[in-house]
C-alpha positions as a Markdown table, in Angstrom:
| # | Residue | x | y | z |
|---|---|---|---|---|
| 1 | Unk | 0.0 | 0.0 | 0.0 |
| 2 | Unk | 1.4 | 3.4 | -1.0 |
| 3 | Unk | 0.4 | 6.5 | 1.0 |
| 4 | Unk | 1.1 | 9.8 | -0.7 |
| 5 | Unk | -0.1 | 13.2 | 0.6 |
| 6 | Unk | 1.2 | 16.5 | -0.7 |
| 7 | Unk | 0.8 | 19.7 | 1.3 |
| 8 | Unk | -2.8 | 21.0 | 0.9 |
| 9 | Unk | -5.6 | 22.9 | 2.7 |
| 10 | Unk | -6.0 | 20.0 | 5.3 |
| 11 | Unk | -2.3 | 19.7 | 6.3 |
| 12 | Unk | 0.8 | 21.7 | 5.5 |
| 13 | Unk | 2.9 | 18.5 | 5.6 |
| 14 | Unk | 3.8 | 16.1 | 2.8 |
| 15 | Unk | 4.3 | 12.4 | 3.2 |
| 16 | Unk | 4.9 | 9.3 | 1.1 |
| 17 | Unk | 5.7 | 5.8 | 2.1 |
| 18 | Unk | 5.0 | 2.2 | 1.1 |
| 19 | Unk | 3.4 | 0.0 | 3.8 |
| 20 | Unk | 3.0 | -3.8 | 3.7 |
| 21 | Unk | -0.7 | -4.2 | 4.5 |
| 22 | Unk | -1.6 | -7.5 | 6.2 |
| 23 | Unk | -5.4 | -7.1 | 6.6 |
| 24 | Unk | -8.2 | -5.7 | 4.4 |
| 25 | Unk | -8.9 | -2.0 | 4.8 |
| 26 | Unk | -12.1 | -1.0 | 6.5 |
| 27 | Unk | -13.9 | 2.4 | 6.5 |
| 28 | Unk | -13.3 | 4.2 | 9.7 |
| 29 | Unk | -15.6 | 6.2 | 11.9 |
| 30 | Unk | -13.7 | 7.2 | 15.1 |
| 31 | Unk | -10.6 | 6.6 | 17.1 |
| 32 | Unk | -9.2 | 7.8 | 20.4 |
| 33 | Unk | -6.8 | 10.7 | 19.9 |
| 34 | Unk | -4.8 | 12.9 | 22.4 |
| 35 | Unk | -6.6 | 16.2 | 22.6 |
| 36 | Unk | -5.2 | 18.7 | 25.1 |
| 37 | Unk | -3.2 | 15.9 | 26.8 |
| 38 | Unk | -6.2 | 13.6 | 27.2 |
| 39 | Unk | -7.3 | 10.6 | 25.0 |
| 40 | Unk | -10.7 | 11.4 | 23.5 |
| 41 | Unk | -12.9 | 9.8 | 20.9 |
| 42 | Unk | -12.7 | 11.8 | 17.6 |
| 43 | Unk | -14.4 | 11.4 | 14.2 |
| 44 | Unk | -12.1 | 10.7 | 11.3 |
| 45 | Unk | -12.6 | 11.4 | 7.7 |
| 46 | Unk | -10.4 | 11.3 | 4.7 |
| 47 | Unk | -9.7 | 14.5 | 2.7 |
| 48 | Unk | -9.6 | 14.8 | -1.0 |
| 49 | Unk | -7.1 | 17.6 | -1.9 |
| 50 | Unk | -8.4 | 18.1 | -5.5 |
| 51 | Unk | -12.0 | 18.8 | -4.5 |
| 52 | Unk | -11.2 | 20.1 | -1.0 |
| 53 | Unk | -13.9 | 17.9 | 0.4 |
| 54 | Unk | -14.2 | 14.9 | 2.8 |
| 55 | Unk | -13.9 | 11.4 | 1.5 |
| 56 | Unk | -13.7 | 8.0 | 3.3 |
| 57 | Unk | -10.9 | 7.3 | 5.8 |
| 58 | Unk | -9.7 | 3.7 | 6.2 |
| 59 | Unk | -7.7 | 1.6 | 8.6 |
| 60 | Unk | -5.8 | -1.6 | 8.0 |
| 61 | Unk | -3.1 | -3.6 | 9.8 |
| 62 | Unk | 0.4 | -3.2 | 8.5 |
| 63 | Unk | 3.8 | -4.6 | 9.3 |
| 64 | Unk | 5.8 | -1.9 | 11.0 |
| 65 | Unk | 9.6 | -2.4 | 10.8 |
| 66 | Unk | 10.9 | -3.3 | 14.3 |
| 67 | Unk | 7.6 | -2.7 | 16.0 |
| 68 | Unk | 5.6 | -5.7 | 14.6 |
| 69 | Unk | 2.0 | -5.1 | 13.6 |
| 70 | Unk | 0.5 | -1.6 | 13.6 |
| 71 | Unk | -2.7 | 0.1 | 12.5 |
| 72 | Unk | -2.4 | 2.4 | 9.5 |
| 73 | Unk | -5.1 | 5.1 | 9.3 |
| 74 | Unk | -5.2 | 6.9 | 6.0 |
| 75 | Unk | -7.6 | 8.9 | 3.8 |
| 76 | Unk | -7.6 | 10.6 | 0.5 |
| 77 | Unk | -5.0 | 12.6 | -1.4 |
| 78 | Unk | -5.2 | 15.3 | 1.3 |
| 79 | Unk | -4.7 | 12.9 | 4.3 |
| 80 | Unk | -7.1 | 12.5 | 7.2 |
| 81 | Unk | -9.1 | 15.1 | 9.1 |
| 82 | Unk | -10.4 | 14.8 | 12.7 |
| 83 | Unk | -12.8 | 16.5 | 15.1 |
| 84 | Unk | -14.3 | 15.7 | 18.5 |
| 85 | Unk | -16.9 | 13.0 | 18.4 |
| 86 | Unk | -19.8 | 15.3 | 19.5 |
| 87 | Unk | -18.9 | 18.0 | 16.9 |
| 88 | Unk | -21.8 | 18.1 | 14.4 |
| 89 | Unk | -20.4 | 20.9 | 12.3 |
| 90 | Unk | -19.6 | 20.3 | 8.6 |
| 91 | Unk | -16.0 | 19.2 | 7.8 |
| 92 | Unk | -14.0 | 22.4 | 7.0 |
| 93 | Unk | -10.2 | 22.8 | 6.8 |
| 94 | Unk | -10.6 | 26.4 | 8.1 |
| 95 | Unk | -12.3 | 25.3 | 11.3 |
| 96 | Unk | -10.2 | 25.8 | 14.4 |
| 97 | Unk | -12.0 | 22.9 | 16.1 |
| 98 | Unk | -10.8 | 20.4 | 13.5 |
| 99 | Unk | -7.3 | 19.3 | 12.5 |
| 100 | Unk | -5.7 | 17.3 | 9.7 |
| 101 | Unk | -2.7 | 15.0 | 9.3 |
| 102 | Unk | -1.2 | 13.0 | 6.4 |
| 103 | Unk | -1.9 | 9.7 | 8.1 |
| 104 | Unk | -1.7 | 8.0 | 11.5 |
| 105 | Unk | 0.0 | 4.9 | 12.7 |
| 106 | Unk | -1.4 | 3.4 | 16.0 |
| 107 | Unk | -0.8 | 0.2 | 18.0 |
| 108 | Unk | -2.8 | -2.7 | 16.5 |
| 109 | Unk | -5.0 | -3.0 | 19.6 |
| 110 | Unk | -6.0 | 0.7 | 19.7 |
| 111 | Unk | -9.6 | 1.8 | 20.3 |
| 112 | Unk | -11.3 | 2.1 | 16.9 |
| 113 | Unk | -14.9 | 2.1 | 15.6 |
| 114 | Unk | -15.5 | 1.1 | 12.0 |
| 115 | Unk | -18.5 | 2.4 | 9.9 |
| 116 | Unk | -19.7 | -1.2 | 9.5 |
| 117 | Unk | -20.1 | -1.5 | 13.3 |
| 118 | Unk | -22.5 | 1.4 | 13.6 |
């Protein structure tokens, strides 16, 4: 699996790397993420850099060199975008209550809710 994200309205970082996926990708709904020093559930969406709109975010298990199995969280060409679980506002890269990243790598046993579990 190749993850490539160029700097865009969602994140000012760029990233590209090949991962060896060892499980099927599943569409993601939420994870626990450190917010103000405390783990909190956050919604996750992918971000499409070309249309500047949300798209699905996915998670799959990957081999992480030296660390064993990890959970790769990735989105569209613009990375992933997050907001607090209770936030009902539209996804917007200009919102100060939302934040973006190129991707996330978590321990394989992390808290995660997939869309097919809702």
